[in-house]
C-alpha positions, 0 to 999 in steps of 0.5 A: 499500500502507498501514501495518497499524499507522497508515494511512500510504501507503507504496510497494510495496517498503517493508519498514518504515513511515516514519511509526510503524516498523512492520515490513511483511511483503510477500505470498509470491506463492510460497503462492499456489496455482497455479489463482490464479496462473494467473489472476492471469497472465491464463490463465483461458482454459485453467482449467476452472471447475466452476460450474452458472451458467458452464457453462450459458451458451452465449456464454460470453466469456474476459472473463466467466471472468477476471472470476469468476476474479479474484473466486475469487482474491480470496477465496483471497488477500485482499491486506489489506496494501494496506488501511488501518488505519482499515479493517482495524481498524474494530471495534477501539477508536479512541483520541485522546491528549492530553498535559498537564504534571503536576508536576515532570518528569511528563506526564499522558497522556489517552486517550479511546475515539472510540467509548464516550467512556471516558477512561484515564490514565497518567503518563509520566516525562520524565526516565527515560522510564517510563510507568505503567499506564492507570487510570481515575484518577490524582491525587498524594496526597503522600509521592511517592505517586500515588492511583489508581483503576481498575474501582471499586477505588482504590489507591496507585502508587509514583512508580517506577510499578513497584509499585502496590496497588488496594484494595475500599476505602480511607479518607483519609490520617492522617500518611501512614496508610491503612485499606484493604479487600480481600475483606471484610477491613481492614488499616493500610498507610503510606507510608515513603520513598516506598514502600508498607508494609503495617503490619497483616494484613487481619484487621479487620472495619471501619474508619471514615474518619479524624477528629480523627485518629482512626479506629474499628476493630471486630474480632470484634464489639468496638471500638477505635480507630487513632489519632494520639497526640500525646505520642509523635508516632506511631500507635497503636491502642487496643485492641478492647474496646469495645462502642460507639464514636463518632467524637471530637469537640473540646469546650471543654476536650478531645478526647474520644469517647463510648464504651460499655464493658461496658454503661455509657457514658464519655467517652474521650480519645485515651490511653484514659482512661474518665471517667465523668458524675456530677452534683454534691449541691446544697447547699441551706443556701447556696442558701437563704441567698442566696435570703434575701439576695436577698429582702432586697434586693428587698423591702426594700431596693428598697422603701425606696428607692422610698418615700424617693424617690417618697413623700418619706419619711425612711428610718425612715418608709419602713422602717416602711411596708415591714414593714406586713404588709397584703394587697399588702405579703405578696403581694409578699413571696411574689412576691420570694420565690420569684424570689429563690430560683430566682435562687439556684438558678441561681447554685449551678448545678452542672455536671456532673463527669467522673471517671476510672475506668479506662484500657483501654490499661492494664487488663486487658481490654485483653490480650483 
């Protein structure tokens, strides 16, 4: 006889499996029909079996009757308790399990289906001997919380294994905060004292992943931000009043995002300040003055030095030769004047400046 749970061979009078502890139920002979009981006790010769094939045989022997009766008996009471587990459950999935250390005081159990080769995992706390449910993926995400996946859903599980949540979509973490989606709506959850807590209701249409500590939020066609405020050391929600929003980026001086508010483009910092780009007017007096100075240096200064060094002229002779308005001198003067003007314009180039226009966190629009 074999154990119906693990397939271990047992003695015929065993009540429990010594390998897995499964209770063994002995067959109840009292429930077997009298006809089958007669067949088992070699009284088949006294039973009349209604069978056209058997009754038509003139030379029918008791051995033939017993063989047929034995077949009928097997149908009436199949002895499934003596069939090994691997045979009884050949249509049920079989698994191979392996145990591996996972963090301190935890084991991760890997279970592989030998037919489909699909893999699932669970955790075992070696101190409390508690075991989690089975998931497609388990990883430690910090703050005493495990990241889990099951059936295409993503979620988090507390280290007690008693509470876990799965969502349709889930963002990356920002200081223990997550943006999660369920049934097409988004919310914010956080981890406090190794517990999963919901911060907002499922009322938002969209959350982007956290980039530079900020996630874009969309609600009723308007955009805002859920971000980390360095001054207060807390996460905060900027009002959903923007017509368009982009991720925050770090430029040369500060971290800003390009947003659209009431049809205009602004640069916005994490405090909600909107800056509008403006161009400075050029000061042409300074440009022309600088150009003239450069021209004098190029035309007069360089020319005089050239005549003094290479033509061996005195300073007065070199100067007089340089101010002659012959054709070559005029051409050189014009070319150097244009060059001087371009150099002056480049020197006086003004960068675009950003002027503070408003703060959406404190404006009346933020109350909408």
